[in-house]
C-alpha positions, 0 to 999 in steps of 0.5 A: 736496145734492151738486153734480156735478164738471162743474158745479163746474169750469164755475162756477170758470171762469166766476167767473175769466173774469167777474172778469178781464173786469170788471177789464180792460174799460177797458184797451187791451193793444195800446196802449203805455203813455205816458211818464207811465204808465211813471213811475207804474209805476216809482214803484209798483215802487220802493215795492213791491219788497223792500229787500235791503241791498247787499253790501260791495264785494270788496277783493282787497287785504288791509287794511293792518293785516292785512298781515304786516310783511316783515323786512329779512332775509326780504326780502333772503333771499327771492331767495337760492338754498338753500345747496348742501352739499358732497358728504359721505363718512361711511364713513371716520373723520374727521381732526382737519383734516376740512373744512379745504378748505372755508375759502375757501367762507366761513362760511355754507357751513360753518355750513350743513354743520355744522348738517346734520351735527348734524341727522343725528346726526353730532356729532363731524363737526359739531364739526369743521365748527364748528371749521373756521368759526373756524380757516379761514373768516375768520368774522364776529363773528356767525359766530364767536359762533355757532360758539363756542356750538355748540362749547361745546354739543358738546364737553361731550357728546363724548369727548376726541379723543385717548384714548391718553395715549402720543400726547399732545404734551408742552408746558410752561406757565411762569410767572416772578415775584418773590414770597415765597409761590408756592403760589397762583401754582402752583395758578393755573398748574396750573389753566390747564394742566389746562384747556388739556389738556382743551380740546385733546381731550387732544392736548396734555399740559400740565405747569407750571414756575414760576421764583420770584425773591426779593421785594424789597418784600413790602409791594407788592400788585402784582408783575410776572409773565411766562408762556410756553410751551415744548416739551421735545424741541426746547427751543423756546419762545414769547416771554413775556407780562408782566402785573401780578398780586396773588399773594393773589387766587388766582381773579384770578390764574388768570384773568390766566394764562388771558388771557395764555395766550390772548394767547400762542397768538393771537400765535404762531398769527397769526405761524406758521400760516395759520389765520384770525386770532383776535381780541384778547380782548374787554374783560370777556370770560371768558378761560377760555371763549375758551381753550376755545371759540375756540381749536380742537383743530386750532389747539392741535395746530399751536401745539405742532407749530410750536414744534417746528420 
């Protein structure tokens, strides 16, 4: 049996209306609920509402464990302005005294310049700038060590400053001692002389000369030795430096000659030039390294030139 659509719609409406009338015939919608009824309604709502966990409070400040520690150096350097480099002219060949006018600006400026020159591939100019840190900027111990490390790195990769032997400045390294066998002394003296010639960039041509006296007591292991420098043409020389040596210890003998040579150069440059003073040779330091990387090529040239005056 098929029921017509109007009858179905009318029946659905009548069922809904009768259900509503039966469930609400005792209710008065015009009358507001009493306080007791409001409390009951509130309780029913609390029981029936879905319980969603509260989200954690947002803390804008990062936890103490996640904060990055701020080092004293970064805290101190943060307000500092970037170092402003002096104008650069890369079109001319640099002189041995290049960047010498920057000494009064301090080691920080020249170190920044030297670092910049390295980054752009100007290694010869960078080496000159690092040398100016040592001989013109009155560097701190840290700045001096930084410059010496850079000089060591660059010097081993660059050709000598003076490629023409006819332009060498001749200078003689002397040693005097009273001993029976002079071979070890001569070899150690020549080793130091060759090292100075090389580390000066072949600006100096260092020859050697020994003055050997008669040994009065062959059984004595330690004897006094004096070394000094002279220049041929002017017949000028430095005051000698004396030390005690064991002629049989060739390696220690060469180290002692290098240490005495450094002391001679340091004293003479301090007295005769305006270069930044070289420090005394530290205890247990390698004297050969200090001759190579702490006495600059410009210092070696002016050391020889000042002997001529």
